[in-house]
DRENKOLLO-724929 format. One record per atom (N, C-alpha, C, O): x, y, z; residue number from 1; residue in three letters. Coordinates in steps of 0.05 Angstrom, whole numbers, plus 5000, padded with zeros to 4 digits. Example, Ala and Ser with C-alpha at 12.3 -4.5 7.8 and 13.67 -1.06 7.14 Angstrom:
<rs>
R	5264	4886	5156	1	ala
R	5246	4910	5156	1	ala
R	5264	4934	5156	1	ala
R	5285	4934	5169	1	ala
R	5257	4955	5142	2	ser
R	5273	4979	5143	2	ser
R	5258	5001	5157	2	ser
R	5268	5023	5161	2	ser
</rs>
This chain:
<rs>
R	8550	0389	3411	1	met
R	8545	0422	3407	1	met
R	8524	0419	3415	1	met
R	8508	0402	3407	1	met
R	8519	0437	3435	2	asn
R	8486	0444	3452	2	asn
R	8483	0472	3445	2	asn
R	8500	0488	3438	2	asn
R	8451	0477	3450	3	leu
R	8438	0492	3439	3	leu
R	8450	0517	3444	3	leu
R	8449	0533	3425	3	leu
R	8464	0526	3471	4	met
R	8474	0548	3481	4	met
R	8490	0556	3453	4	met
R	8487	0579	3445	4	met
R	8508	0540	3439	5	gln
R	8521	0543	3421	5	gln
R	8510	0553	3390	5	gln
R	8520	0564	3370	5	gln
R	8498	0547	3394	6	ala
R	8488	0554	3362	6	ala
R	8481	0583	3355	6	ala
R	8473	0601	3369	6	ala
R	8484	0583	3337	7	gln
R	8476	0613	3318	7	gln
R	8445	0619	3314	7	gln
R	8429	0604	3304	7	gln
R	8443	0641	3323	8	glu
R	8406	0645	3314	8	glu
R	8394	0642	3290	8	glu
R	8410	0639	3272	8	glu
R	8375	0642	3285	9	gly
R	8353	0638	3256	9	gly
R	8376	0611	3237	9	gly
R	8376	0612	3212	9	gly
R	8393	0592	3251	10	thr
R	8397	0568	3233	10	thr
R	8384	0548	3243	10	thr
R	8379	0551	3267	10	thr
R	8375	0527	3234	11	glu
R	8353	0502	3235	11	glu
R	8376	0483	3237	11	glu
R	8393	0478	3220	11	glu
R	8373	0471	3267	12	tyr
R	8390	0449	3275	12	tyr
R	8377	0419	3278	12	tyr
R	8354	0421	3285	12	tyr
R	8380	0407	3276	13	ile
R	8368	0384	3289	13	ile
R	8382	0365	3312	13	ile
R	8403	0352	3310	13	ile
R	8360	0366	3336	14	ile
R	8367	0350	3355	14	ile
R	8376	0319	3354	14	ile
R	8364	0300	3345	14	ile
R	8407	0321	3371	15	arg
R	8418	0303	3367	15	arg
R	8404	0280	3393	15	arg
R	8399	0256	3391	15	arg
R	8401	0293	3409	16	gly
R	8395	0279	3439	16	gly
R	8392	0304	3454	16	gly
R	8395	0327	3447	16	gly
R	8385	0291	3479	17	ile
R	8383	0306	3502	17	ile
R	8402	0292	3526	17	ile
R	8402	0269	3533	17	ile
R	8416	0311	3535	18	ala
R	8438	0294	3555	18	ala
R	8430	0305	3586	18	ala
R	8445	0319	3599	18	ala
R	8408	0298	3593	19	thr
R	8399	0294	3630	19	thr
R	8399	0265	3641	19	thr
R	8399	0247	3625	19	thr
R	8398	0262	3662	20	glu
R	8390	0242	3669	20	glu
R	8357	0249	3683	20	glu
R	8343	0229	3687	20	glu
R	8348	0271	3688	21	asp
R	8337	0273	3710	21	asp
R	8299	0258	3687	21	asp
R	8285	0265	3668	21	asp
R	8300	0253	3693	22	glu
R	8264	0234	3677	22	glu
R	8243	0255	3678	22	glu
R	8223	0253	3664	22	glu
R	8246	0272	3690	23	glu
R	8210	0293	3691	23	glu
R	8227	0313	3666	23	glu
R	8221	0320	3643	23	glu
R	8247	0318	3680	24	leu
R	8263	0344	3651	24	leu
R	8254	0329	3616	24	leu
R	8242	0341	3599	24	leu
R	8264	0304	3614	25	asn
R	8255	0289	3593	25	asn
R	8236	0282	3579	25	asn
R	8234	0276	3555	25	asn
R	8217	0285	3601	26	ala
R	8183	0277	3601	26	ala
R	8181	0312	3591	26	ala
R	8173	0316	3568	26	ala
R	8186	0333	3606	27	phe
R	8178	0362	3595	27	phe
R	8180	0362	3568	27	phe
R	8163	0359	3551	27	phe
R	8210	0367	3568	28	leu
R	8223	0364	3533	28	leu
R	8214	0349	3513	28	leu
R	8219	0353	3489	28	leu
R	8197	0329	3521	29	phe
R	8186	0308	3497	29	phe
R	8163	0315	3497	29	phe
R	8148	0300	3485	29	phe
R	8146	0346	3514	30	ser
R	8122	0346	3501	30	ser
R	8108	0369	3495	30	ser
R	8085	0378	3492	30	ser
R	8144	0380	3493	31	leu
R	8139	0406	3477	31	leu
R	8152	0396	3445	31	leu
R	8159	0413	3429	31	leu
R	8153	0378	3442	32	gly
R	8163	0363	3410	32	gly
R	8195	0361	3417	32	gly
R	8208	0372	3399	32	gly
R	8210	0351	3437	33	cys
R	8235	0366	3428	33	cys
R	8256	0336	3440	33	cys
R	8265	0332	3462	33	cys
R	8257	0325	3421	34	tyr
R	8274	0298	3418	34	tyr
R	8289	0288	3392	34	tyr
R	8289	0302	3372	34	tyr
R	8299	0267	3395	35	ser
R	8326	0273	3373	35	ser
R	8305	0259	3348	35	ser
R	8285	0244	3347	35	ser
R	8326	0277	3325	36	gly
R	8310	0282	3306	36	gly
R	8294	0300	3300	36	gly
R	8285	0298	3277	36	gly
R	8287	0316	3313	37	glu
R	8265	0341	3298	37	glu
R	8278	0365	3305	37	glu
R	8295	0369	3323	37	glu
R	8264	0384	3282	38	pro
R	8297	0414	3283	38	pro
R	8286	0426	3296	38	pro
R	8263	0422	3304	38	pro
R	8304	0445	3303	39	ile
R	8297	0462	3328	39	ile
R	8316	0491	3315	39	ile
R	8338	0490	3304	39	ile
R	8303	0506	3318	40	thr
R	8311	0544	3320	40	thr
R	8316	0553	3337	40	thr
R	8298	0554	3355	40	thr
R	8338	0562	3341	41	val
R	8338	0584	3356	41	val
R	8340	0616	3360	41	val
R	8362	0626	3364	41	val
R	8319	0631	3359	42	val
R	8304	0658	3349	42	val
R	8317	0676	3359	42	val
R	8325	0696	3347	42	val
R	8322	0670	3388	43	ser
R	8335	0691	3397	43	ser
R	8347	0691	3425	43	ser
R	8327	0687	3439	43	ser
R	8368	0694	3439	44	arg
R	8384	0689	3463	44	arg
R	8379	0717	3484	44	arg
R	8373	0740	3478	44	arg
R	8382	0710	3501	45	lys
R	8384	0736	3521	45	lys
R	8397	0728	3547	45	lys
R	8409	0707	3548	45	lys
R	8395	0742	3565	46	lys
R	8424	0729	3581	46	lys
R	8424	0708	3592	46	lys
R	8439	0689	3589	46	lys
R	8399	0712	3610	47	lys
R	8389	0679	3625	47	lys
R	8374	0662	3608	47	lys
R	8366	0644	3622	47	lys
R	8366	0659	3586	48	asn
R	8347	0646	3566	48	asn
R	8352	0648	3536	48	asn
R	8371	0657	3523	48	asn
R	8332	0639	3530	49	cys
R	8332	0639	3496	49	cys
R	8308	0626	3485	49	cys
R	8299	0605	3494	49	cys
R	8294	0642	3463	50	val
R	8274	0635	3454	50	val
R	8280	0611	3429	50	val
R	8297	0613	3412	50	val
R	8262	0589	3432	51	val
R	8274	0569	3410	51	val
R	8241	0565	3393	51	val
R	8218	0566	3401	51	val
R	8253	0559	3369	52	ser
R	8223	0549	3355	52	ser
R	8230	0521	3347	52	ser
R	8252	0511	3340	52	ser
R	8201	0507	3349	53	ile
R	8201	0476	3351	53	ile
R	8172	0465	3342	53	ile
R	8151	0470	3354	53	ile
R	8172	0451	3323	54	lys
R	8149	0441	3308	54	lys
R	8128	0477	3296	54	lys
R	8104	0481	3299	54	lys
R	8134	0484	3293	55	asp
R	8123	0512	3284	55	asp
R	8106	0530	3309	55	asp
R	8089	0548	3309	55	asp
R	8117	0517	3328	56	ala
R	8114	0536	3361	56	ala
R	8137	0544	3373	56	ala
R	8156	0529	3374	56	ala
R	8140	0576	3389	57	arg
R	8163	0583	3397	57	arg
R	8156	0577	3433	57	arg
R	8135	0573	3445	57	arg
R	8182	0580	3440	58	tyr
R	8183	0572	3471	58	tyr
R	8207	0591	3477	58	tyr
R	8224	0602	3462	58	tyr
R	8203	0592	3510	59	asn
R	8225	0617	3517	59	asn
R	8242	0589	3540	59	asn
R	8229	0578	3558	59	asn
R	8261	0584	3536	60	ile
R	8279	0564	3557	60	ile
R	8303	0570	3572	60	ile
R	8323	0580	3561	60	ile
R	8302	0566	3594	61	asp
R	8320	0573	3604	61	asp
R	8353	0567	3592	61	asp
R	8356	0560	3569	61	asp
R	8370	0570	3607	62	asn
R	8397	0564	3596	62	asn
R	8403	0537	3602	62	asn
R	8415	0526	3584	62	asn
R	8398	0520	3626	63	gln
R	8396	0496	3642	63	gln
R	8388	0478	3613	63	gln
R	8400	0463	3598	63	gln
R	8367	0486	3614	64	leu
R	8354	0463	3589	64	leu
R	8363	0466	3562	64	leu
R	8363	0448	3545	64	leu
R	8375	0496	3558	65	ala
R	8397	0496	3524	65	ala
R	8411	0470	3527	65	ala
R	8411	0449	3515	65	ala
R	8422	0481	3547	66	glu
R	8454	0459	3553	66	glu
R	8452	0434	3549	66	glu
R	8471	0419	3543	66	glu
R	8424	0425	3551	67	ala
R	8415	0402	3559	67	ala
R	8416	0385	3531	67	ala
R	8428	0364	3526	67	ala
R	8396	0403	3512	68	ile
R	8392	0397	3478	68	ile
R	8420	0399	3473	68	ile
R	8437	0415	3480	68	ile
R	8421	0371	3452	69	leu
R	8441	0363	3439	69	leu
R	8437	0363	3403	69	leu
R	8422	0349	3391	69	leu
R	8460	0388	3390	70	ile
R	8449	0389	3364	70	ile
R	8478	0387	3353	70	ile
R	8483	0387	3329	70	ile
</rs>
């Protein structure tokens, strides 16, 4: 299951990142988005969603959200 399928307000544990792009992996890691870390979808819009990782909120697009496996 990826982050696009997650329910708003529910905390999930990140299981992995499904991408071959090393730059994308490095970017997500810099946000604190890596395996074993809790993540919550705060809200979802048409082209993006707001997530909470380590007491910070980030606005990520749907492509990034689909790469985050929970």
